[in-house]
MIROMI-98561 format. One record per residue (C-alpha): x, y, z; residue number from 1; residue in three letters. Coordinates in steps of 0.25 Angstrom, whole numbers, always signed. Layout:
# MIROMI-98561
+-------+-------+-------+-----+---------+
!     x !     y !     z ! num ! residuo !
+-------+-------+-------+-----+---------+
!     X !     Y !     Z ! NUM !     ALA !
...
+-------+-------+-------+-----+---------+
# end
This chain:
# MIROMI-98561
+-------+-------+-------+-----+---------+
!     x !     y !     z ! num ! residuo !
+-------+-------+-------+-----+---------+
!   -79 !   +13 !   -79 !   1 !     UNK !
!   -68 !    +4 !   -74 !   2 !     UNK !
!   -66 !    +3 !   -59 !   3 !     UNK !
!   -54 !   +11 !   -54 !   4 !     UNK !
!   -52 !    +4 !   -41 !   5 !     UNK !
!   -49 !   -10 !   -36 !   6 !     UNK !
!   -36 !   -15 !   -30 !   7 !     UNK !
!   -37 !   -28 !   -24 !   8 !     UNK !
!   -22 !   -31 !   -28 !   9 !     UNK !
!    -8 !   -26 !   -25 !  10 !     UNK !
!    -3 !   -30 !   -38 !  11 !     UNK !
!   -12 !   -28 !   -50 !  12 !     UNK !
!    -8 !   -16 !   -59 !  13 !     UNK !
!   -10 !    -3 !   -52 !  14 !     UNK !
!   -20 !    +5 !   -60 !  15 !     UNK !
!   -24 !   +16 !   -50 !  16 !     UNK !
!   -17 !   +21 !   -37 !  17 !     UNK !
!   -19 !   +31 !   -27 !  18 !     UNK !
!    -7 !   +39 !   -21 !  19 !     UNK !
!    -6 !   +52 !   -12 !  20 !     UNK !
!    +6 !   +62 !   -15 !  21 !     UNK !
!   +13 !   +66 !    -3 !  22 !     UNK !
!    +7 !   +79 !    +3 !  23 !     UNK !
!   +11 !   +88 !   +15 !  24 !     UNK !
!    +6 !   +78 !   +25 !  25 !     UNK !
!   +17 !   +68 !   +20 !  26 !     UNK !
!   +28 !   +79 !   +18 !  27 !     UNK !
!   +25 !   +84 !   +33 !  28 !     UNK !
!   +24 !   +70 !   +39 !  29 !     UNK !
!   +31 !   +69 !   +53 !  30 !     UNK !
!   +39 !   +56 !   +52 !  31 !     UNK !
!   +36 !   +53 !   +67 !  32 !     UNK !
!   +21 !   +54 !   +66 !  33 !     UNK !
!   +20 !   +47 !   +53 !  34 !     UNK !
!   +31 !   +36 !   +55 !  35 !     UNK !
!   +39 !   +41 !   +43 !  36 !     UNK !
!   +54 !   +39 !   +43 !  37 !     UNK !
!   +56 !   +54 !   +40 !  38 !     UNK !
!   +48 !   +66 !   +35 !  39 !     UNK !
!   +45 !   +65 !   +20 !  40 !     UNK !
!   +51 !   +76 !   +11 !  41 !     UNK !
!   +38 !   +81 !    +5 !  42 !     UNK !
!   +43 !   +85 !    -9 !  43 !     UNK !
!   +51 !   +72 !   -11 !  44 !     UNK !
!   +40 !   +64 !    -6 !  45 !     UNK !
!   +30 !   +70 !   -17 !  46 !     UNK !
!   +41 !   +68 !   -28 !  47 !     UNK !
!   +43 !   +53 !   -23 !  48 !     UNK !
!   +28 !   +51 !   -24 !  49 !     UNK !
!   +26 !   +58 !   -37 !  50 !     UNK !
!   +37 !   +48 !   -43 !  51 !     UNK !
!   +30 !   +36 !   -36 !  52 !     UNK !
!   +17 !   +40 !   -43 !  53 !     UNK !
!   +24 !   +42 !   -56 !  54 !     UNK !
!   +28 !   +27 !   -55 !  55 !     UNK !
!   +14 !   +23 !   -53 !  56 !     UNK !
!   +10 !   +31 !   -65 !  57 !     UNK !
!   +21 !   +24 !   -73 !  58 !     UNK !
!   +15 !   +11 !   -69 !  59 !     UNK !
!    +2 !   +15 !   -76 !  60 !     UNK !
!    -5 !   +17 !   -63 !  61 !     UNK !
!   -15 !   +28 !   -61 !  62 !     UNK !
!   -12 !   +37 !   -49 !  63 !     UNK !
!   -22 !   +44 !   -41 !  64 !     UNK !
!   -18 !   +54 !   -30 !  65 !     UNK !
!   -25 !   +54 !   -16 !  66 !     UNK !
!   -27 !   +69 !   -14 !  67 !     UNK !
!   -37 !   +70 !    -3 !  68 !     UNK !
!   -31 !   +79 !    +8 !  69 !     UNK !
!   -25 !   +71 !   +20 !  70 !     UNK !
!   -17 !   +81 !   +29 !  71 !     UNK !
!    -8 !   +76 !   +39 !  72 !     UNK !
!    -8 !   +62 !   +33 !  73 !     UNK !
!    +6 !   +59 !   +28 !  74 !     UNK !
!    +4 !   +44 !   +25 !  75 !     UNK !
!    -8 !   +47 !   +16 !  76 !     UNK !
!    +2 !   +46 !    +4 !  77 !     UNK !
!    +1 !   +31 !    +7 !  78 !     UNK !
!   -12 !   +29 !    +0 !  79 !     UNK !
!   -12 !   +14 !    +1 !  80 !     UNK !
!   -16 !   +13 !   +15 !  81 !     UNK !
!   -30 !   +20 !   +18 !  82 !     UNK !
!   -37 !   +11 !    +8 !  83 !     UNK !
!   -38 !    -2 !    +1 !  84 !     UNK !
!   -44 !    -3 !   -13 !  85 !     UNK !
!   -52 !   -16 !   -16 !  86 !     UNK !
!   -61 !   -20 !   -28 !  87 !     UNK !
!   -73 !   -13 !   -22 !  88 !     UNK !
!   -66 !    +0 !   -19 !  89 !     UNK !
!   -59 !    +6 !    -7 !  90 !     UNK !
!   -57 !    +1 !    +7 !  91 !     UNK !
!   -54 !   +13 !   +16 !  92 !     UNK !
!   -45 !    +8 !   +27 !  93 !     UNK !
!   -42 !   +14 !   +41 !  94 !     UNK !
!   -28 !   +18 !   +43 !  95 !     UNK !
!   -20 !   +11 !   +55 !  96 !     UNK !
!   -11 !   +23 !   +56 !  97 !     UNK !
!   -19 !   +33 !   +63 !  98 !     UNK !
!   -12 !   +45 !   +56 !  99 !     UNK !
!   -17 !   +40 !   +43 ! 100 !     UNK !
!   -32 !   +40 !   +47 ! 101 !     UNK !
!   -39 !   +49 !   +37 ! 102 !     UNK !
!   -32 !   +44 !   +25 ! 103 !     UNK !
!   -44 !   +34 !   +23 ! 104 !     UNK !
!   -55 !   +44 !   +21 ! 105 !     UNK !
!   -46 !   +52 !   +12 ! 106 !     UNK !
!   -42 !   +41 !    +3 ! 107 !     UNK !
!   -57 !   +37 !    +3 ! 108 !     UNK !
!   -60 !   +51 !    -3 ! 109 !     UNK !
!   -49 !   +49 !   -13 ! 110 !     UNK !
!   -54 !   +36 !   -18 ! 111 !     UNK !
!   -68 !   +41 !   -19 ! 112 !     UNK !
!   -64 !   +52 !   -28 ! 113 !     UNK !
!   -57 !   +40 !   -37 ! 114 !     UNK !
!   -70 !   +32 !   -37 ! 115 !     UNK !
!   -65 !   +21 !   -28 ! 116 !     UNK !
!   -77 !   +17 !   -19 ! 117 !     UNK !
!   -75 !   +15 !    -4 ! 118 !     UNK !
!   -78 !    +0 !    -2 ! 119 !     UNK !
!   -75 !    +0 !   +13 ! 120 !     UNK !
!   -70 !    +8 !   +25 ! 121 !     UNK !
!   -62 !    +2 !   +37 ! 122 !     UNK !
!   -69 !    +7 !   +49 ! 123 !     UNK !
!   -69 !    +6 !   +65 ! 124 !     UNK !
!   -56 !    +0 !   +70 ! 125 !     UNK !
!   -51 !    -5 !   +57 ! 126 !     UNK !
!   -37 !    -2 !   +52 ! 127 !     UNK !
!   -31 !    -5 !   +39 ! 128 !     UNK !
!   -21 !    +1 !   +30 ! 129 !     UNK !
!   -18 !    -2 !   +15 ! 130 !     UNK !
!    -4 !    -6 !   +17 ! 131 !     UNK !
!    -9 !   -18 !   +25 ! 132 !     UNK !
!   -18 !   -23 !   +14 ! 133 !     UNK !
!   -12 !   -31 !    +4 ! 134 !     UNK !
!   -19 !   -38 !    -8 ! 135 !     UNK !
!   -13 !   -52 !   -10 ! 136 !     UNK !
!   -23 !   -54 !   -21 ! 137 !     UNK !
!   -37 !   -48 !   -25 ! 138 !     UNK !
!   -44 !   -57 !   -15 ! 139 !     UNK !
!   -33 !   -57 !    -3 ! 140 !     UNK !
!   -29 !   -45 !    +6 ! 141 !     UNK !
!   -18 !   -46 !   +16 ! 142 !     UNK !
!   -20 !   -37 !   +27 ! 143 !     UNK !
!    -9 !   -33 !   +37 ! 144 !     UNK !
!   -13 !   -32 !   +51 ! 145 !     UNK !
!    -4 !   -22 !   +59 ! 146 !     UNK !
!    -5 !    -8 !   +65 ! 147 !     UNK !
!   -12 !    -3 !   +53 ! 148 !     UNK !
!   -22 !   -13 !   +50 ! 149 !     UNK !
!   -30 !   -21 !   +60 ! 150 !     UNK !
!   -39 !   -33 !   +61 ! 151 !     UNK !
!   -52 !   -24 !   +60 ! 152 !     UNK !
!   -46 !   -18 !   +47 ! 153 !     UNK !
!   -44 !   -32 !   +42 ! 154 !     UNK !
!   -59 !   -36 !   +46 ! 155 !     UNK !
!   -64 !   -24 !   +39 ! 156 !     UNK !
!   -56 !   -26 !   +26 ! 157 !     UNK !
!   -62 !   -40 !   +26 ! 158 !     UNK !
!   -76 !   -34 !   +27 ! 159 !     UNK !
!   -72 !   -25 !   +15 ! 160 !     UNK !
!   -66 !   -36 !    +7 ! 161 !     UNK !
!   -75 !   -48 !   +10 ! 162 !     UNK !
!   -70 !   -56 !    -3 ! 163 !     UNK !
!   -55 !   -53 !    +1 ! 164 !     UNK !
!   -46 !   -63 !    +9 ! 165 !     UNK !
!   -40 !   -54 !   +19 ! 166 !     UNK !
!   -27 !   -59 !   +26 ! 167 !     UNK !
!   -22 !   -53 !   +39 ! 168 !     UNK !
!    -7 !   -51 !   +39 ! 169 !     UNK !
!    -2 !   -47 !   +53 ! 170 !     UNK !
!    +9 !   -37 !   +53 ! 171 !     UNK !
!   +21 !   -36 !   +62 ! 172 !     UNK !
!   +23 !   -25 !   +72 ! 173 !     UNK !
!   +35 !   -19 !   +64 ! 174 !     UNK !
!   +38 !    -5 !   +70 ! 175 !     UNK !
!   +25 !    -4 !   +77 ! 176 !     UNK !
!   +12 !    +4 !   +75 ! 177 !     UNK !
!   +18 !   +17 !   +70 ! 178 !     UNK !
!   +25 !   +10 !   +58 ! 179 !     UNK !
!   +19 !    +6 !   +45 ! 180 !     UNK !
!   +19 !    -9 !   +43 ! 181 !     UNK !
!    +9 !   -13 !   +33 ! 182 !     UNK !
!    +8 !   -27 !   +26 ! 183 !     UNK !
!   +13 !   -20 !   +14 ! 184 !     UNK !
!   +25 !   -16 !   +21 ! 185 !     UNK !
!   +30 !   -30 !   +19 ! 186 !     UNK !
!   +23 !   -35 !    +7 ! 187 !     UNK !
!   +18 !   -30 !    -7 ! 188 !     UNK !
!   +11 !   -38 !   -18 ! 189 !     UNK !
!   +19 !   -37 !   -31 ! 190 !     UNK !
!   +11 !   -47 !   -39 ! 191 !     UNK !
!    +0 !   -57 !   -37 ! 192 !     UNK !
!   +11 !   -67 !   -33 ! 193 !     UNK !
!   +22 !   -58 !   -28 ! 194 !     UNK !
!   +24 !   -50 !   -15 ! 195 !     UNK !
!   +36 !   -42 !   -10 ! 196 !     UNK !
!   +37 !   -45 !    +5 ! 197 !     UNK !
!   +46 !   -42 !   +17 ! 198 !     UNK !
!   +46 !   -56 !   +23 ! 199 !     UNK !
!   +49 !   -52 !   +38 ! 200 !     UNK !
!   +35 !   -45 !   +40 ! 201 !     UNK !
!   +27 !   -56 !   +32 ! 202 !     UNK !
!   +19 !   -64 !   +41 ! 203 !     UNK !
!   +21 !   -79 !   +39 ! 204 !     UNK !
!    +6 !   -82 !   +36 ! 205 !     UNK !
!    +5 !   -71 !   +26 ! 206 !     UNK !
!   +18 !   -75 !   +19 ! 207 !     UNK !
!   +13 !   -89 !   +18 ! 208 !     UNK !
!    +0 !   -85 !   +13 ! 209 !     UNK !
!    +6 !   -77 !    +1 ! 210 !     UNK !
!   +15 !   -88 !    -2 ! 211 !     UNK !
!    +4 !   -98 !    -3 ! 212 !     UNK !
!    -3 !   -88 !   -12 ! 213 !     UNK !
!    +9 !   -89 !   -22 ! 214 !     UNK !
!   +15 !   -75 !   -19 ! 215 !     UNK !
!   +30 !   -74 !   -20 ! 216 !     UNK !
!   +38 !   -64 !   -12 ! 217 !     UNK !
!   +49 !   -54 !   -15 ! 218 !     UNK !
!   +56 !   -52 !    -2 ! 219 !     UNK !
!   +60 !   -38 !    +3 ! 220 !     UNK !
!   +73 !   -38 !   +11 ! 221 !     UNK !
!   +74 !   -32 !   +25 ! 222 !     UNK !
!   +82 !   -20 !   +20 ! 223 !     UNK !
!   +71 !   -16 !   +11 ! 224 !     UNK !
!   +59 !   -17 !   +20 ! 225 !     UNK !
!   +61 !    -3 !   +26 ! 226 !     UNK !
!   +62 !    +3 !   +12 ! 227 !     UNK !
!   +48 !    -3 !    +9 ! 228 !     UNK !
!   +53 !   -15 !    +0 ! 229 !     UNK !
!   +40 !   -22 !    +2 ! 230 !     UNK !
!   +31 !   -10 !    -2 ! 231 !     UNK !
!   +30 !   -12 !   -17 ! 232 !     UNK !
!   +18 !    -7 !   -25 ! 233 !     UNK !
!   +14 !   -17 !   -37 ! 234 !     UNK !
!   +10 !    -8 !   -49 ! 235 !     UNK !
!    +6 !   -21 !   -56 ! 236 !     UNK !
!   +10 !   -36 !   -54 ! 237 !     UNK !
!   +26 !   -36 !   -52 ! 238 !     UNK !
!   +27 !   -21 !   -55 ! 239 !     UNK !
!   +29 !   -13 !   -43 ! 240 !     UNK !
!   +34 !    +0 !   -37 ! 241 !     UNK !
!   +43 !    +0 !   -24 ! 242 !     UNK !
!   +51 !   +10 !   -16 ! 243 !     UNK !
!   +65 !   +12 !   -21 ! 244 !     UNK !
!   +76 !    +7 !   -12 ! 245 !     UNK !
!   +72 !    -8 !   -11 ! 246 !     UNK !
!   +82 !   -14 !   -21 ! 247 !     UNK !
!   +81 !   -28 !   -16 ! 248 !     UNK !
!   +66 !   -29 !   -16 ! 249 !     UNK !
!   +66 !   -23 !   -30 ! 250 !     UNK !
!   +75 !   -33 !   -35 ! 251 !     UNK !
!   +68 !   -44 !   -29 ! 252 !     UNK !
!   +55 !   -39 !   -35 ! 253 !     UNK !
!   +61 !   -38 !   -49 ! 254 !     UNK !
!   +66 !   -52 !   -48 ! 255 !     UNK !
!   +52 !   -56 !   -45 ! 256 !     UNK !
!   +48 !   -50 !   -59 ! 257 !     UNK !
!   +43 !   -37 !   -54 ! 258 !     UNK !
!   +45 !   -23 !   -60 ! 259 !     UNK !
!   +49 !   -14 !   -49 ! 260 !     UNK !
!   +49 !    +1 !   -49 ! 261 !     UNK !
!   +53 !   +10 !   -37 ! 262 !     UNK !
!   +50 !   +23 !   -31 ! 263 !     UNK !
!   +58 !   +33 !   -22 ! 264 !     UNK !
!   +50 !   +35 !    -9 ! 265 !     UNK !
!   +60 !   +40 !    +1 ! 266 !     UNK !
!   +49 !   +50 !    +6 ! 267 !     UNK !
!   +36 !   +44 !    +2 ! 268 !     UNK !
!   +40 !   +30 !    +6 ! 269 !     UNK !
!   +52 !   +28 !   +15 ! 270 !     UNK !
!   +49 !   +39 !   +24 ! 271 !     UNK !
!   +34 !   +36 !   +26 ! 272 !     UNK !
!   +33 !   +21 !   +26 ! 273 !     UNK !
!   +25 !   +19 !   +13 ! 274 !     UNK !
!   +29 !   +12 !    +0 ! 275 !     UNK !
!   +24 !   +11 !   -14 ! 276 !     UNK !
!   +11 !    +3 !   -10 ! 277 !     UNK !
!    +8 !   +13 !    +2 ! 278 !     UNK !
!    +9 !   +25 !    -8 ! 279 !     UNK !
!    -2 !   +19 !   -17 ! 280 !     UNK !
!   -16 !   +15 !   -16 ! 281 !     UNK !
!   -20 !    +6 !   -28 ! 282 !     UNK !
!   -34 !    +9 !   -32 ! 283 !     UNK !
!   -34 !    +0 !   -45 ! 284 !     UNK !
!   -26 !   -12 !   -48 ! 285 !     UNK !
!   -30 !   -20 !   -60 ! 286 !     UNK !
!   -24 !   -26 !   -73 ! 287 !     UNK !
!   -33 !   -17 !   -81 ! 288 !     UNK !
!   -44 !    -7 !   -79 ! 289 !     UNK !
!   -54 !   -18 !   -82 ! 290 !     UNK !
!   -49 !   -28 !   -72 ! 291 !     UNK !
+-------+-------+-------+-----+---------+
# end
C-alpha cells in the first residue's frame, strides 16, 4: 500500500489535505475574545469555505474533513496550526494561543483515523504552532520564534527531527501577544527557488540565508500586507492559491511565472486572521504516489 502521508515541503504537488468546515463555534465567535476584526457571518463563511475546497478539488487534491467535535474552538478551522507532518508521520504541536489548547488532541484523533502515525508530541513548556514552521526544503525547517513558538518548542522539534536543519527566525513584536504573527504571515514558499515575502518583517540573517540558497523573492507591497498578500498556498511548484484582493502581489507572482488562483475569504480569512495556508494542513505532498 502506498504511504498516504509525508509533507516535508511547502511546494511539492498537494495530494492530500486536511480542512475543517466552519461550525457553530466559528459562527458564534466573539471578536474581542478571539481577536477577530468582526463576528463572522456563519452561512457566508460556510459558503466561502465550500468554494475554497472546490478550488482544491479542481487542482487535483484529495480533501479530507477534520470532523472531531471541538466546541468553543473558533480557530479550529485553521487546521495548519496544531500539527506538523513529516516523513515519519505527525508531530503534534502545543498551541501558543491558550484558547486553542485542545485542538492538538482532536487533530491527533483525526489523523489516527486517516492512518497517519503520531511520530512525536510536544510536551511540558514547549510551544509551537504550524504557522511558524516553514519547510525551506526537505531537510531544512525555518522556525519562527515569537509569542506562539518558544525556544523549548524549537528544541523538541529538533529532537523529533534529528536529521533536519532547524533555523530559528526571531519574530517582531508587531501588535503584541494577542495578535497572530507567524513566520508565514510574511513569507510563503511558492517553488523550491521562489518565495513571496513582505520585506519589512524579514530578519536580515534569514533574508541573507535564503538568498545564499538561491531563493528569489516576490515582494508584497505594504498596502497588501493586512489583506494577507504574503499568505499564499502552493498547490504545486509555481501553482498557487491566494486571498482575493491582492492584485499587485498576484501580478508579481504571475510575472515570476506562477499560475495564480484566488478565493473569496471575507469571513473565513479577513475577519479571522487566517489565509489559504492557515485553512489547510497538507498531509501528503509528492510528485506521484510512488515518490
